[in-house]
VOTOR-616828 format. One record per residue: residue number from 1; residue in three letters; x, y, z of N, C-alpha, C, O in turn. Coordinates in Angstrom, 1 decimal. Atoms other than C-alpha are relative to their C-alpha. Layout:
// VOTOR-616828
num|residu|n_c1|n_c2|n_c3|ca_c1|ca_c2|ca_c3|c_c1|c_c2|c_c3|o_c1|o_c2|o_c3
NUM|ALA|X|Y|Z|X|Y|Z|X|Y|Z|X|Y|Z
...
END
This chain:
// VOTOR-616828
num|residu|n_c1|n_c2|n_c3|ca_c1|ca_c2|ca_c3|c_c1|c_c2|c_c3|o_c1|o_c2|o_c3
1|UNK|-0.3|-1.2|1.3|117.2|90.9|125.0|0.5|-0.8|-1.3|0.2|-0.4|-2.4
2|UNK|-0.5|0.6|1.1|118.8|88.5|122.6|-1.2|-0.1|-1.2|-1.0|0.3|-2.3
3|UNK|0.9|-0.1|1.0|115.2|87.5|121.0|-0.1|1.2|-0.6|-0.1|1.3|-1.8
4|UNK|0.5|-1.5|0.3|114.5|91.2|120.8|0.9|0.5|-1.3|0.3|0.6|-2.4
5|UNK|-0.9|-0.2|0.6|117.4|92.0|118.9|0.1|-1.1|-1.3|0.5|-0.7|-2.3
6|UNK|0.6|0.4|1.4|116.6|89.0|116.4|-0.8|-0.1|-0.5|-0.7|-0.4|-1.7
7|UNK|1.1|-0.6|0.9|113.3|89.9|115.8|0.0|1.2|-1.0|-0.7|1.4|-2.1
8|UNK|0.1|-1.2|0.6|114.2|93.1|115.0|0.6|-0.2|-1.5|0.1|0.2|-2.6
9|UNK|-1.0|0.4|1.4|117.0|91.9|112.3|-0.7|-1.2|-0.6|-0.1|-2.1|-1.2
10|UNK|0.0|1.2|1.1|114.6|89.3|110.7|-0.9|0.8|-1.2|-2.0|1.3|-1.2
11|UNK|0.5|-0.6|1.3|114.4|90.5|106.9|-1.2|-0.4|-0.3|-1.9|0.6|-0.3
12|UNK|1.4|0.4|0.5|111.3|88.7|105.9|-1.1|0.9|0.9|-2.0|1.5|0.2
13|UNK|0.8|-0.8|-0.9|109.5|90.5|108.5|0.1|1.8|-0.3|-0.8|2.6|0.1
14|UNK|-0.2|-1.4|0.1|111.0|93.9|107.3|-0.4|0.1|-1.1|-1.1|1.1|-1.3
15|UNK|0.8|0.2|1.7|109.9|93.1|103.5|-1.6|0.4|0.3|-2.3|1.2|-0.3
16|UNK|1.7|-0.3|-0.2|106.4|92.8|105.0|-0.4|1.3|0.3|-1.3|2.0|-0.4
17|UNK|0.5|-1.4|-0.9|106.2|95.9|107.2|0.1|0.9|-1.5|-0.9|1.1|-2.1
18|UNK|-0.6|-0.8|1.2|107.9|97.9|104.1|-1.1|0.0|-0.8|-1.6|1.1|-1.1
19|UNK|0.5|0.6|1.2|105.7|95.9|101.7|-1.8|1.3|0.6|-2.6|1.9|0.0
20|UNK|1.3|-1.0|-0.2|102.8|98.1|103.5|0.1|1.2|0.3|-0.7|2.0|0.0
21|UNK|0.1|-1.7|-0.4|104.2|101.2|105.0|0.5|0.6|-1.2|0.0|1.7|-1.4
22|UNK|-0.4|-1.0|1.0|106.0|102.5|101.9|-1.1|0.6|-0.9|-1.0|1.8|-1.2
23|UNK|0.6|-0.7|0.6|102.9|102.9|99.8|-1.0|1.0|1.2|-1.6|2.0|0.9
24|UNK|0.8|-0.8|-0.9|101.1|104.2|103.0|0.8|1.5|0.3|0.3|2.6|0.6
25|UNK|-1.1|-1.3|-0.3|104.2|106.9|103.5|-0.6|0.8|-1.3|-1.2|1.8|-1.1
26|UNK|0.3|-0.8|0.9|103.4|108.0|99.8|-1.4|0.3|-0.2|-1.8|1.3|-0.8
27|UNK|1.6|-0.6|0.0|99.7|108.1|100.2|0.1|1.3|1.1|0.1|2.5|0.7
28|UNK|-0.1|-1.3|-0.8|99.9|110.5|103.1|0.7|1.2|-0.4|0.3|2.3|-0.1
29|UNK|-0.9|-1.0|0.7|102.7|112.5|101.2|-1.2|0.8|-1.5|-1.1|1.8|-2.0
30|UNK|1.0|-0.4|1.1|99.9|112.9|98.5|-1.4|1.0|0.5|-1.9|1.7|-0.4
31|UNK|1.3|-0.4|-0.8|96.9|114.2|100.9|-0.2|1.2|-0.2|-1.3|1.7|-0.5
32|UNK|0.1|-1.7|-0.6|98.1|117.9|101.4|-0.5|0.6|-1.8|-1.4|1.4|-2.1
33|UNK|-0.1|-0.3|1.3|98.7|118.0|97.3|-1.9|0.7|-0.7|-2.0|1.6|-1.5
34|UNK|1.2|-0.6|0.2|94.7|118.7|97.0|0.0|1.8|0.1|-0.2|2.7|-0.8
35|UNK|0.5|-1.6|-0.4|94.5|122.1|98.6|1.4|0.7|-0.3|1.4|1.9|0.0
36|UNK|-1.5|-0.3|0.4|98.5|122.7|97.5|-0.8|0.3|-1.4|-1.1|1.5|-1.5
37|UNK|0.9|-0.4|1.0|96.5|122.7|94.0|-0.5|1.2|0.0|0.0|2.2|-0.3
38|UNK|1.1|-0.6|-0.1|93.7|124.1|94.4|0.8|1.4|0.5|1.1|2.2|-0.4
39|UNK|-1.1|-1.5|-0.1|96.0|127.2|96.1|1.1|0.6|-1.1|1.4|1.8|-1.2
40|UNK|-0.5|-0.6|0.8|98.3|127.1|93.4|-0.6|0.8|-1.5|-0.1|1.7|-2.2
41|UNK|0.5|-0.5|1.1|96.0|127.6|90.8|-1.2|1.3|0.1|-1.8|1.8|-0.9
42|UNK|0.7|-1.0|-0.3|93.8|130.2|92.6|0.9|0.9|0.1|0.4|2.0|-0.1
43|UNK|-1.0|-1.0|-0.9|96.8|132.2|93.9|0.6|0.8|-1.9|1.3|1.9|-1.9
44|UNK|-0.5|-0.6|1.1|97.6|133.2|89.9|-1.8|1.0|-0.6|-2.0|1.5|-1.8
45|UNK|1.3|-0.9|0.2|93.8|135.2|90.0|0.3|1.2|1.1|0.9|1.0|2.1
46|UNK|-0.5|-0.9|0.3|94.0|138.5|90.3|-0.4|0.9|1.6|0.2|1.9|2.0
47|UNK|0.3|-0.4|-1.3|92.3|139.0|93.8|0.6|-1.0|1.3|0.6|-2.2|1.4
48|UNK|0.2|1.0|-1.1|93.3|138.0|97.2|-0.8|-0.6|0.6|-0.4|-1.6|1.2
49|UNK|1.0|0.3|-0.3|90.4|137.3|98.3|-0.7|-1.4|-0.5|-1.4|-2.2|0.1
50|UNK|0.0|1.3|0.2|90.1|134.5|96.3|0.7|-1.0|0.4|0.3|-2.2|0.3
51|UNK|-1.4|1.4|-0.7|93.4|132.5|97.7|-0.7|-0.1|1.2|-1.1|-1.2|1.7
52|UNK|0.8|-0.1|-1.6|91.5|133.6|101.1|-1.1|-1.0|0.1|-1.2|-1.8|0.9
53|UNK|1.0|0.9|-0.3|88.4|132.0|100.1|0.5|-1.7|0.1|-0.1|-2.5|0.8
54|UNK|-0.5|0.9|0.4|90.4|128.9|99.1|0.4|-0.7|1.3|0.1|-1.9|1.5
55|UNK|-0.7|0.2|-0.9|92.3|128.7|102.1|-1.0|-0.4|1.4|-0.8|-1.2|2.3
56|UNK|0.8|0.0|-1.3|89.3|129.4|104.5|-1.1|-1.2|-0.5|-1.3|-2.1|0.3
57|UNK|0.7|1.2|0.4|86.9|126.9|102.5|0.2|-1.7|0.3|-0.5|-2.6|0.8
58|UNK|-1.1|1.5|-0.4|89.7|123.8|102.7|0.3|-0.1|1.3|1.3|-0.8|1.6
59|UNK|-0.5|0.0|-1.2|90.1|124.2|106.0|-1.3|-0.4|0.5|-1.5|-1.5|0.9
60|UNK|1.6|0.9|-0.6|86.1|123.9|106.9|0.0|-1.1|-0.2|-0.1|-1.9|0.7
61|UNK|0.1|1.4|0.5|86.2|121.1|104.6|0.4|-1.1|0.7|-0.1|-2.1|1.2
62|UNK|-1.2|1.3|-0.4|89.1|119.2|105.7|-0.6|-0.3|1.7|-0.4|-1.3|2.3
63|UNK|0.1|0.4|-1.6|87.8|119.6|109.4|-1.5|-0.7|-0.2|-1.8|-1.4|0.8
64|UNK|1.5|0.6|0.0|84.0|118.4|108.4|0.7|-1.5|0.0|0.5|-2.4|0.8
65|UNK|-0.6|1.4|0.9|85.9|115.5|106.6|0.8|-1.0|1.2|0.6|-2.2|1.6
66|UNK|-1.2|1.0|-1.2|88.7|114.6|109.4|-0.8|-0.6|1.2|-0.3|-1.4|2.0
67|UNK|0.8|0.3|-1.0|85.7|114.2|111.9|-0.5|-1.5|-0.2|-1.0|-2.2|0.6
68|UNK|0.5|1.3|0.4|84.8|111.2|109.9|1.2|-0.7|-0.1|1.3|-1.5|-1.0
69|UNK|-1.5|1.4|0.2|88.4|109.3|110.3|-0.3|-1.5|0.5|0.4|-2.5|0.2
70|UNK|0.4|1.4|-0.5|86.3|106.5|112.2|-0.3|-0.9|-1.3|0.0|-2.1|-1.3
71|UNK|0.6|0.8|1.1|84.9|105.4|108.7|1.5|-1.1|-0.5|1.5|-2.2|-0.9
72|UNK|-0.9|0.6|0.8|88.2|104.7|107.7|0.9|-0.9|1.1|1.6|-1.9|0.8
73|UNK|-0.7|0.7|-1.2|89.7|103.3|111.0|-0.7|-1.1|0.5|0.0|-2.1|1.0
74|UNK|1.0|0.8|-0.1|86.5|101.3|111.6|0.2|-1.2|-0.9|0.1|-2.4|-0.5
75|UNK|0.3|1.0|1.3|86.6|99.5|108.2|1.2|-0.7|0.4|1.1|-1.8|0.8
76|UNK|-1.2|0.6|-0.4|90.2|98.8|108.9|0.1|-1.2|1.1|0.7|-2.3|0.9
77|UNK|0.0|0.8|-1.0|89.7|97.3|111.9|-1.0|-1.7|-0.4|-0.7|-2.9|-0.3
78|UNK|0.9|1.2|0.3|86.6|94.9|110.8|0.5|-0.9|-0.9|0.5|-2.1|-1.1
79|UNK|-0.2|1.4|1.8|87.9|93.8|107.2|1.4|-0.3|0.8|1.8|-1.4|0.4
80|UNK|-1.4|1.0|-0.4|91.4|92.9|109.1|-0.6|-1.0|0.7|-0.1|-2.1|0.5
81|UNK|0.4|1.2|-0.7|89.4|90.8|111.4|-0.8|-1.0|-0.9|-0.7|-2.2|-0.6
82|UNK|0.7|1.2|0.9|87.1|89.0|108.4|1.4|-0.7|-0.8|1.5|-1.9|-1.2
83|UNK|-0.6|0.6|0.9|90.3|88.8|106.4|0.9|-1.1|0.9|1.1|-2.2|0.4
84|UNK|-0.4|1.0|-0.7|92.1|87.0|109.3|-0.6|-1.4|0.3|0.0|-2.4|0.6
85|UNK|0.5|1.4|0.2|89.4|84.4|109.3|-0.4|-0.3|-1.3|-1.2|-1.1|-1.6
86|UNK|0.4|0.4|1.7|89.2|84.3|105.6|-1.3|-0.1|-0.4|-1.8|-0.8|-1.3
87|UNK|1.7|-0.4|0.0|85.6|85.3|106.0|-0.1|1.3|-1.1|0.1|2.5|-0.9
88|UNK|0.3|-0.8|1.5|84.8|86.6|101.9|-1.4|0.9|0.2|-1.6|2.0|-0.2
89|UNK|1.4|-0.2|-0.5|81.1|87.0|103.2|0.1|1.3|1.0|-0.2|2.5|0.6
90|UNK|-0.7|-1.1|-1.0|82.2|89.2|106.0|0.7|1.2|-0.3|0.2|2.3|-0.1
91|UNK|-0.6|-0.9|0.9|84.8|91.1|104.1|-1.0|0.9|-0.8|-0.8|2.1|-0.7
92|UNK|0.9|-0.6|1.3|82.0|92.2|101.5|-1.2|0.7|1.0|-1.8|1.8|0.9
93|UNK|1.0|-0.9|-1.2|79.6|92.9|104.8|0.6|1.4|-0.1|0.2|2.4|-0.6
94|UNK|-1.0|-0.9|-0.7|82.6|95.1|106.1|-0.3|1.4|-1.1|-0.6|2.6|-0.9
95|UNK|0.3|-1.3|1.1|82.5|97.1|102.7|-0.9|0.8|-0.3|-0.8|2.0|-0.7
96|UNK|1.2|-0.3|0.5|79.3|97.5|102.0|-0.9|1.0|1.3|-1.7|2.0|1.1
97|UNK|0.5|-0.8|-1.5|78.3|99.0|105.7|1.1|0.8|0.2|1.0|1.4|1.2
98|UNK|-0.5|-0.8|-0.1|81.0|100.9|105.4|0.1|1.4|-0.8|0.4|2.5|-0.4
99|UNK|0.6|-0.9|1.0|80.0|102.7|102.0|-0.8|0.5|0.0|-1.0|1.5|-0.7
100|UNK|1.5|-0.7|-0.3|76.5|103.1|103.3|0.1|0.9|0.9|-0.6|2.0|0.7
101|UNK|-0.5|-0.8|-1.2|77.9|104.6|106.4|0.4|1.4|-0.5|0.0|2.5|-0.1
102|UNK|-0.7|-1.0|0.8|79.7|106.9|104.2|-0.9|0.9|-0.5|-0.9|2.1|-0.2
103|UNK|1.6|-0.8|0.8|76.5|107.9|102.0|-0.6|0.7|1.0|-0.8|1.9|1.0
104|UNK|0.9|-0.3|-1.2|74.6|108.2|105.2|0.5|1.7|0.8|-0.2|2.7|1.1
105|UNK|-0.4|-1.2|-0.8|77.0|110.7|107.1|0.8|0.7|-1.0|1.4|1.7|-0.5
106|UNK|-0.1|-1.6|0.9|78.0|112.9|103.7|-1.6|0.7|-0.2|-1.7|1.9|-0.6
107|UNK|1.0|-0.9|0.0|74.1|113.6|103.7|-0.7|0.3|1.2|-1.7|1.1|1.2
108|UNK|0.0|-0.9|-1.4|73.9|114.3|107.4|0.7|1.0|0.0|0.1|2.1|0.3
109|UNK|-1.2|-1.2|0.3|77.1|116.6|106.9|0.1|0.8|-1.0|1.0|1.6|-1.1
110|UNK|0.4|-0.9|1.2|75.4|118.1|103.6|-0.8|0.7|0.7|-0.9|1.9|0.3
111|UNK|1.3|-0.9|-0.7|72.5|119.5|105.9|0.8|0.5|0.7|1.0|1.7|0.4
112|UNK|-0.6|-0.9|-0.7|74.8|120.4|108.4|1.1|1.4|-0.3|1.0|2.5|0.1
113|UNK|-0.9|-0.9|1.0|77.5|122.2|106.4|-0.3|1.3|0.1|0.4|2.1|0.7
114|UNK|0.5|-1.4|0.1|75.6|125.0|105.8|-0.2|1.1|0.7|0.0|2.3|0.5
115|UNK|-0.1|-1.1|-1.5|74.8|126.3|109.3|1.4|0.2|0.5|1.8|1.3|1.0
116|UNK|-1.2|-0.2|-0.3|78.2|125.5|110.0|0.8|0.7|-0.4|1.5|1.2|0.4
117|UNK|-0.8|-1.1|0.9|79.9|127.6|107.4|-0.2|1.1|0.5|0.6|1.8|0.9
118|UNK|0.5|-1.1|-0.4|77.8|130.0|108.2|0.3|0.8|1.1|0.9|1.9|1.1
119|UNK|-1.0|-0.3|-1.2|78.6|130.3|111.9|1.4|0.0|0.2|2.0|0.8|1.0
120|UNK|-1.3|-0.5|0.0|82.1|129.7|111.2|0.2|1.4|-0.5|0.7|2.3|0.2
121|UNK|-0.7|-1.2|0.6|82.5|132.6|108.8|-0.7|1.2|0.8|0.1|2.2|0.8
122|UNK|0.3|-0.8|-0.9|80.3|134.7|111.2|1.1|0.4|1.2|1.2|1.5|1.7
123|UNK|-0.9|-0.3|-1.0|82.8|134.4|113.7|1.5|0.7|-0.3|2.2|1.4|0.4
124|UNK|-1.5|-0.5|0.8|86.0|135.0|111.2|-0.2|1.2|-0.4|0.8|1.9|-0.6
125|UNK|0.2|-1.8|0.2|84.1|138.5|110.4|0.8|0.3|-1.4|1.5|1.3|-1.4
126|UNK|-0.3|-0.4|1.2|85.2|138.2|106.6|-0.5|1.3|-0.7|-1.6|1.8|-0.3
127|UNK|0.5|-1.0|1.1|84.9|140.9|104.0|-1.0|-0.5|-0.4|-1.2|-1.6|0.0
128|UNK|1.4|0.8|0.8|81.6|140.1|101.7|0.8|-0.7|-0.7|0.7|-1.9|-0.8
129|UNK|-0.3|0.8|1.1|83.9|139.5|99.0|0.5|-1.3|0.6|0.6|-2.3|-0.1
130|UNK|-0.8|1.1|-0.2|85.7|137.0|101.0|-0.8|-1.1|0.3|-0.4|-2.3|0.1
131|UNK|1.2|0.7|-0.6|82.6|135.6|102.3|-0.7|-0.6|-0.8|-1.3|-1.6|-0.5
132|UNK|1.1|0.7|1.1|80.6|134.9|99.2|1.0|-0.5|-0.6|0.7|-1.6|-1.2
133|UNK|-0.8|0.8|1.1|83.9|133.9|97.4|0.1|-1.4|1.1|0.3|-2.4|0.4
134|UNK|-0.1|1.0|-0.7|84.2|131.2|100.5|-0.9|-1.1|-0.1|-0.6|-2.3|-0.4
135|UNK|1.1|0.6|0.1|80.7|130.1|100.5|0.0|-0.7|-1.2|0.0|-2.0|-1.3
136|UNK|0.1|1.4|1.6|80.8|129.0|96.7|1.1|-0.7|0.1|0.7|-1.7|-0.4
137|UNK|-1.1|0.9|-0.2|84.3|127.3|97.3|-0.3|-1.2|0.7|0.1|-2.4|0.4
138|UNK|0.0|1.2|-1.1|82.9|125.4|100.4|-1.3|-0.6|-1.2|-1.3|-1.6|-1.8
139|UNK|1.0|0.5|0.6|79.8|124.9|98.6|0.3|-1.0|-0.9|-0.4|-2.0|-0.9
140|UNK|-0.4|0.3|1.6|81.6|123.5|95.2|0.9|-1.3|0.9|1.0|-2.5|0.4
141|UNK|-0.7|1.4|-0.8|83.7|121.0|97.7|-1.1|-1.1|0.6|-0.7|-2.3|0.7
142|UNK|0.8|0.5|-0.5|80.7|119.7|99.2|-0.7|-0.7|-0.7|-1.7|-1.2|-0.3
143|UNK|0.7|0.7|1.0|79.6|118.1|96.2|0.8|-1.3|-0.2|0.4|-2.4|-0.6
144|UNK|-1.1|1.1|-0.2|82.8|116.1|96.7|0.0|-0.8|1.2|0.9|-1.7|1.3
145|UNK|0.1|0.7|-1.1|81.8|114.8|100.2|-0.5|-1.2|0.0|-0.4|-1.7|1.1
146|UNK|0.2|1.3|0.0|80.3|111.5|99.2|1.4|-0.6|-0.8|2.0|-1.7|-0.5
147|UNK|-1.4|0.9|0.6|83.2|110.5|97.3|1.0|-0.1|1.1|1.6|-1.1|1.3
148|UNK|-1.4|-0.2|-0.9|85.8|111.7|99.9|-0.4|-0.7|1.3|0.5|-1.1|2.0
149|UNK|0.6|0.9|-1.3|83.6|109.7|102.9|0.4|-1.1|-0.5|1.1|-1.8|0.2
150|UNK|0.2|1.5|0.4|83.2|106.6|100.7|1.9|-0.3|-0.4|2.2|-1.4|-0.3
151|UNK|-1.6|0.5|0.1|87.5|106.6|99.9|0.4|-0.1|1.4|1.2|-1.0|1.8
152|UNK|-0.1|0.6|-1.3|87.4|106.8|103.6|-0.1|-1.4|0.3|0.8|-2.2|0.7
153|UNK|0.2|1.3|-0.2|85.8|103.7|103.8|0.5|-0.9|-1.0|0.3|-2.1|-0.7
154|UNK|-0.4|0.9|0.9|87.4|102.2|100.8|1.6|-0.5|0.2|2.2|-1.5|-0.1
155|UNK|-1.5|0.0|-0.5|91.0|103.0|102.1|0.0|-1.1|0.8|0.7|-2.1|0.6
156|UNK|-0.2|0.8|-1.7|90.2|101.6|105.8|-0.1|-1.5|-0.9|1.0|-2.1|-0.9
157|UNK|0.1|1.4|0.3|88.9|98.2|103.9|1.0|-0.4|-0.8|1.1|-1.6|-0.7
158|UNK|-1.4|0.0|0.6|92.2|98.3|101.5|0.6|-0.4|1.2|0.6|-1.6|1.4
159|UNK|-1.2|0.4|-0.7|94.5|98.2|104.4|-0.5|-0.6|1.0|0.3|-0.9|1.9
160|UNK|0.8|1.2|-0.9|92.1|96.0|106.5|0.2|-1.5|-0.5|-0.1|-2.5|0.2
161|UNK|0.0|1.4|0.2|92.9|93.2|104.2|1.4|-0.1|-0.6|1.7|-0.9|-1.4
162|UNK|-1.6|0.2|0.2|96.8|94.0|103.9|0.1|0.8|-1.6|1.4|0.6|-1.8
163|UNK|0.1|-0.4|1.1|96.4|95.8|100.1|0.7|2.0|0.4|0.0|3.0|0.3
164|UNK|-0.5|-1.2|-0.1|98.4|99.0|100.8|0.1|0.9|-1.4|-0.1|2.1|-1.2
165|UNK|-0.1|-0.4|1.1|98.8|99.8|97.2|-1.4|0.5|-0.8|-1.3|1.0|-1.9
166|UNK|1.3|0.1|0.6|95.1|100.0|96.4|-0.1|1.7|0.5|-0.1|2.7|-0.3
167|UNK|0.3|-1.7|-0.6|94.6|103.3|98.7|0.8|1.0|-0.9|0.4|2.1|-1.2
168|UNK|-1.3|-0.9|0.6|98.3|104.6|96.9|-1.1|0.3|-1.3|-1.4|1.5|-1.7
169|UNK|1.0|-0.7|1.4|95.9|104.6|93.8|-1.0|0.9|-0.1|-1.0|1.9|-0.7
170|UNK|0.7|-0.7|-0.5|93.0|105.7|94.9|0.4|1.6|0.3|-0.1|2.4|-0.5
171|UNK|-0.3|-1.4|-0.1|94.4|109.0|96.3|1.3|0.8|-1.2|1.5|2.0|-1.3
172|UNK|-0.9|-0.8|0.9|97.2|109.6|93.6|-1.2|0.1|-1.6|-0.8|0.7|-2.6
173|UNK|1.0|0.0|0.9|93.8|109.1|91.1|-1.0|1.5|0.5|-1.5|2.3|-0.3
174|UNK|0.8|-1.2|-0.1|92.0|111.8|93.4|0.6|1.2|-0.2|-0.1|2.2|-0.5
175|UNK|-0.2|-1.2|0.7|94.7|114.2|92.8|0.2|0.1|-1.3|-0.1|1.3|-1.6
176|UNK|0.3|-0.1|1.4|95.0|113.7|89.0|-0.9|0.6|-0.1|-0.7|1.7|-0.6
177|UNK|1.3|-0.6|0.5|91.6|114.5|88.7|-0.5|1.4|0.7|-1.4|2.1|0.3
178|UNK|0.2|-1.4|-0.6|91.9|117.5|91.3|0.7|0.9|-1.2|0.3|1.9|-1.8
179|UNK|-0.7|-1.0|1.4|94.7|118.7|88.6|-0.7|0.5|-1.0|-0.7|1.7|-1.2
180|UNK|0.6|0.3|0.9|92.6|117.7|85.7|-1.3|1.6|-0.1|-1.6|2.5|-0.8
181|UNK|1.5|-0.8|-0.2|89.2|119.5|87.1|0.7|1.7|0.0|0.2|2.6|-0.6
182|UNK|-0.3|-1.2|-0.5|91.4|122.7|88.4|0.9|0.8|-1.2|1.4|1.9|-1.0
183|UNK|-0.8|-0.4|1.5|93.1|123.3|84.7|-1.1|0.3|-1.1|-0.7|0.6|-2.2
END
């Protein structure tokens, strides 16, 4: 038990952990800001179905993108292995493969998104106005699908190389860009 206590109180380890954890905590806090900003901007419009469309469209988009979380996790694991071996060629290969997979899955999901959204909206039985607004919002969000999936691969790759600040910069840039484009 004394070894556990000693390890637990080892300050250099704490600094290393917090150097990775603090930017990731901030990154994860920033993720819901995209939907919050969209809702805040649309909430000023006169019709309730417009806000409903953002909520439903964002939920559909988040669900579809969330299914691709393995791009981030896989990139993290393979990049960490390559970084641990100090294998620069393998690191570059992991990055390129992750980005190529992101583009391929973006194309595939883009093709499946339209029938999926129609099926989901049919199950919800929304009003005509809500359905049309949701489709418009969702189709617009789909234009960002390649970038969203590429950011998963990039964030995973950076985390695998123990660089937690770059993902924070990526997510903050995404949020600031979203705010600028909404206004």
